[in-house]
C-alpha positions in Angstrom: 133.3 141.1 110.5 133.2 139.2 107.3 132.0 136.0 109.0 129.0 137.8 110.4 128.2 139.3 107.0 128.3 135.9 105.3 126.3 134.3 108.1 123.7 137.1 107.9 123.4 136.6 104.1 122.9 132.9 104.7 120.0 133.5 107.1 118.5 136.2 104.9 118.5 133.7 102.0 116.8 131.1 104.2 114.2 133.6 105.2 113.3 134.4 101.7 112.7 130.7 100.8 111.7 129.1 104.1 108.2 130.3 103.8 107.8 129.8 100.0 107.0 126.1 100.2 104.2 124.9 97.9 101.4 122.7 99.1 99.0 120.6 97.1 95.4 121.7 97.6 92.6 119.2 97.7 88.9 119.3 98.4 88.0 117.4 101.6 84.5 116.8 102.8 84.1 116.8 106.6 80.6 116.0 108.0 79.0 117.0 104.6 80.9 120.3 104.4 83.4 120.9 101.6 86.8 122.3 102.7 89.7 123.5 100.5 92.7 121.9 102.3 96.4 122.3 101.7 98.3 119.0 102.3 101.6 119.0 104.4 103.2 115.6 103.8 107.0 116.4 104.1 108.7 117.3 107.3 109.5 120.7 106.0 105.9 121.3 105.0 104.7 120.1 108.4 107.2 122.4 110.1 106.0 125.4 108.3 102.3 124.6 108.5 100.2 127.8 108.7 102.9 130.0 110.3 102.8 133.6 109.3 99.4 133.4 107.6 97.4 136.5 108.3 94.0 135.0 107.4 92.3 131.7 106.6 88.9 131.3 105.1 86.2 129.6 107.1 86.3 126.6 104.8 90.1 126.5 104.4 92.8 124.6 106.3 95.7 122.3 106.3 96.0 118.5 106.6 99.2 117.3 108.2 100.0 113.7 107.2 102.5 111.7 109.2 104.3 108.6 108.1 102.9 106.7 111.1 100.7 107.3 114.1 102.3 108.7 117.2 102.4 111.5 119.7 102.3 114.3 117.1 102.1 117.7 118.7 101.7 121.2 117.4 102.5 124.6 118.7 101.3 128.1 117.8 104.7 129.8 117.5 104.6 132.3 114.6 101.0 131.4 114.0 99.1 134.7 113.7 95.5 133.4 113.6 93.5 131.3 116.0 92.9 127.7 114.8 90.6 124.8 115.3 92.9 121.7 115.5 91.6 118.2 114.9 93.7 115.0 115.6 92.7 111.8 113.9 94.0 108.3 114.4 95.1 105.8 111.7 91.5 104.7 111.3 90.6 108.3 110.3 88.6 108.8 113.5 88.7 112.1 115.3 90.4 111.6 118.7 90.8 115.2 119.7 89.6 118.8 118.9 91.0 122.0 120.4 90.7 125.6 119.6 94.1 127.3 120.0 95.2 130.9 120.0 98.4 132.4 118.7 101.4 132.2 121.1 102.7 135.5 122.4 105.2 134.1 125.0 108.4 132.2 124.8 108.6 129.3 124.9 105.3 128.4 123.3 103.5 125.4 124.7 102.9 122.4 122.4 99.5 120.6 122.2 98.6 117.0 121.5 96.2 114.3 122.5 96.6 111.1 124.6 96.1 108.6 121.8 98.4 108.2 118.8 97.5 110.4 115.9 98.3 109.9 112.2 96.7 113.1 110.8 96.1 116.6 112.1 93.8 119.1 110.5 94.0 122.8 111.2 91.0 125.0 110.2 89.9 128.5 111.0 88.8 128.9 114.6 85.2 129.4 113.5 82.7 126.9 114.9 82.9 123.6 113.0 80.6 120.7 113.7 83.5 118.2 114.2 83.8 116.2 117.4 85.5 113.1 118.9 84.3 109.9 117.2 83.6 111.5 113.9 85.1 109.6 111.0 86.6 111.0 107.8 87.0 109.0 104.7 89.8 109.1 102.1 92.6 110.6 104.3 94.7 107.5 103.6 95.0 108.6 100.0 97.5 111.1 101.2 99.9 108.6 102.9 
């Protein structure tokens, strides 16, 4: 009984801090539109991402920065809002764009693109004029 109580307290303490991570916020211009973007650089920040958020402004989002280009995938587990997801390669060129909805089944599928990505941007699911081949500048400042 005591073991379960201590284990329960451990998980409760994790729950109270696991979603309290702080993110730097930057202004990022994408195709002439200014977005307020949170930057997820650490593995803990990338793991948390936009989980449990109940809303996201039309010009808000999150930039996921990876140490190197690779098959970086995301899933929508515990993500409560639909998102537009943009994958970019190491040259800061858009290599994939998908609109994803929250996952309501278990296990949740993961999503990626065929080419190696170095960055992923998640925005609200509103229509954004971002397509394959678009190039962003200044993402490498977050490496």
